C-alpha positions in Angstrom: -229.0 -178.1 141.5 -226.8 -181.1 142.1 -223.5 -179.7 143.4 -220.6 -181.2 145.3 -217.8 -179.6 147.1 -214.1 -180.0 146.4 -211.8 -178.2 148.8 -214.6 -175.8 149.7 -215.4 -174.9 146.1 -218.9 -175.7 144.8 -218.7 -177.8 141.7 -221.6 -177.8 139.2 -222.5 -181.2 137.6 -223.1 -181.9 134.0 -226.8 -182.7 134.7 -227.3 -179.1 135.7 -225.8 -177.6 132.6 -226.9 -180.0 129.9 -229.7 -179.6 127.5 -232.3 -182.2 128.4 -234.2 -181.9 125.1 -232.0 -183.4 122.5 -232.6 -183.1 118.7 -232.4 -186.6 117.1 -232.1 -187.2 113.4 -232.0 -190.4 111.4 -229.2 -191.4 109.1 -231.3 -190.7 106.0 -231.9 -187.0 106.8 -230.1 -184.8 104.4 -227.5 -182.4 105.8 -229.9 -179.5 104.7 -232.8 -181.1 106.7 -230.5 -181.5 109.7 -229.2 -178.0 109.4 -232.7 -176.5 109.2 -233.8 -178.4 112.4 -230.6 -177.4 114.2 -231.0 -173.7 113.1 -234.6 -173.6 114.1 -233.7 -174.7 117.6 -230.5 -172.6 117.7 -228.3 -175.6 118.6 -225.0 -176.8 117.2 -225.5 -180.6 117.3 -228.0 -183.4 116.8 -227.8 -187.0 117.9 -228.0 -189.4 115.0 -229.8 -192.7 115.8 -229.8 -195.4 113.2 -231.9 -198.5 114.1 -229.7 -200.6 111.7 -226.5 -199.5 113.3 -225.5 -200.2 116.9 -224.7 -197.2 119.0 -225.4 -193.5 118.4 -223.5 -190.8 116.6 -223.5 -187.0 116.6 -223.8 -184.5 113.7 -222.4 -181.1 114.5 -222.4 -177.8 112.7 -218.8 -178.4 112.0 -219.6 -181.6 110.1 -222.1 -179.8 107.9 -219.7 -176.9 107.4 -216.9 -179.3 106.4 -219.2 -181.0 103.9 -220.3 -177.7 102.3 -216.7 -176.4 102.2 -215.7 -179.5 100.3 -218.3 -178.7 97.6 -220.7 -181.5 98.6 -224.4 -181.0 98.0 -226.3 -180.6 101.3 -229.4 -181.9 99.6 -227.7 -185.2 98.6 -225.3 -185.8 101.6 -226.9 -187.7 104.4 -226.4 -187.4 108.2 -225.4 -191.0 108.4 -222.4 -190.3 106.1 -221.2 -187.4 108.2 -221.9 -188.3 111.8 -219.1 -189.0 114.3 -219.5 -192.5 115.8 -216.4 -192.6 117.9 -217.8 -190.6 120.8 -216.7 -189.7 124.3 -219.8 -189.9 126.5 -220.3 -187.9 129.6 -222.0 -188.9 132.8 -224.6 -186.6 134.4 -222.5 -186.9 137.6 -219.4 -185.4 136.0 -218.4 -181.9 137.0 -218.4 -179.2 134.4 -214.6 -179.2 134.8 -214.4 -182.9 133.9 -216.6 -182.3 130.9 -214.6 -179.3 129.7 -211.3 -181.3 130.1 -212.7 -184.1 128.0 -213.8 -181.6 125.3 -210.4 -179.9 125.3 -208.5 -183.3 125.2 -210.7 -184.6 122.4 -210.9 -181.4 120.4 -214.7 -181.2 120.3 -217.4 -178.9 121.6 -220.3 -181.2 122.3 -220.7 -184.2 124.6 -223.5 -186.7 124.5 -224.6 -187.3 128.1 -225.6 -190.9 128.8 -227.3 -192.4 131.9 -227.4 -196.2 131.8 -227.9 -197.0 128.1 -230.1 -193.9 127.3 -229.2 -190.5 126.0 -229.9 -188.2 129.0 -228.9 -184.9 127.3 -226.3 -183.0 125.4 -223.7 -180.6 126.8 -222.0 -178.0 124.7 -219.1 -175.7 125.5 -221.6 -172.9 125.4 -223.6 -174.6 128.2 -220.5 -174.8 130.3 -219.6 -171.2 129.8 -223.2 -170.1 130.6 -223.1 -172.1 133.9 -219.7 -170.7 134.8 -220.8 -167.1 134.0 -224.0 -167.6 136.1 -221.9 -169.0 139.0 -219.5 -166.0 138.7 -222.4 -163.5 138.7 -223.9 -165.1 141.8 -220.7 -164.8 143.8 -220.7 -162.0 146.4 -218.5 -159.1 145.5 -215.1 -159.0 147.2 -214.6 -155.9 149.3 -212.5 -153.3 147.5 -209.8 -151.4 149.4 -210.8 -147.8 150.3 -208.5 -145.1 149.1 -207.5 -142.6 151.8 -205.9 -139.3 151.3 -202.7 -138.5 153.3 
């Protein structure tokens, strides 16, 4: 694991918590197709890559949910119409704290991790919680005071 210390506290980096295998879909995939692929992999987001459109986007479970709730047909609506293009990208070298702060500030639950000009992974709020819970479980137990009778 790539960790650094800040005032004696071990900080886990994004590269250690992110998913390295990223589901990518094209802009012409229907929302139902995207939802099926996401569901099969038990993930909440896919990166949308459009060779005709510069940059990348993200399609999340929330985007699909909003479309269905609005009465739109998931077999007719396309990923390219519902993706978010205005993304905040994370660096693999960020700490999980930096990534969590970016998510809270931006009001989203997934970050596309970019290294150079390539997608290196995807980090979800669930990934962060999982890492923090693992780190908490690995901590040595603090000694408990012993009760004495008087």
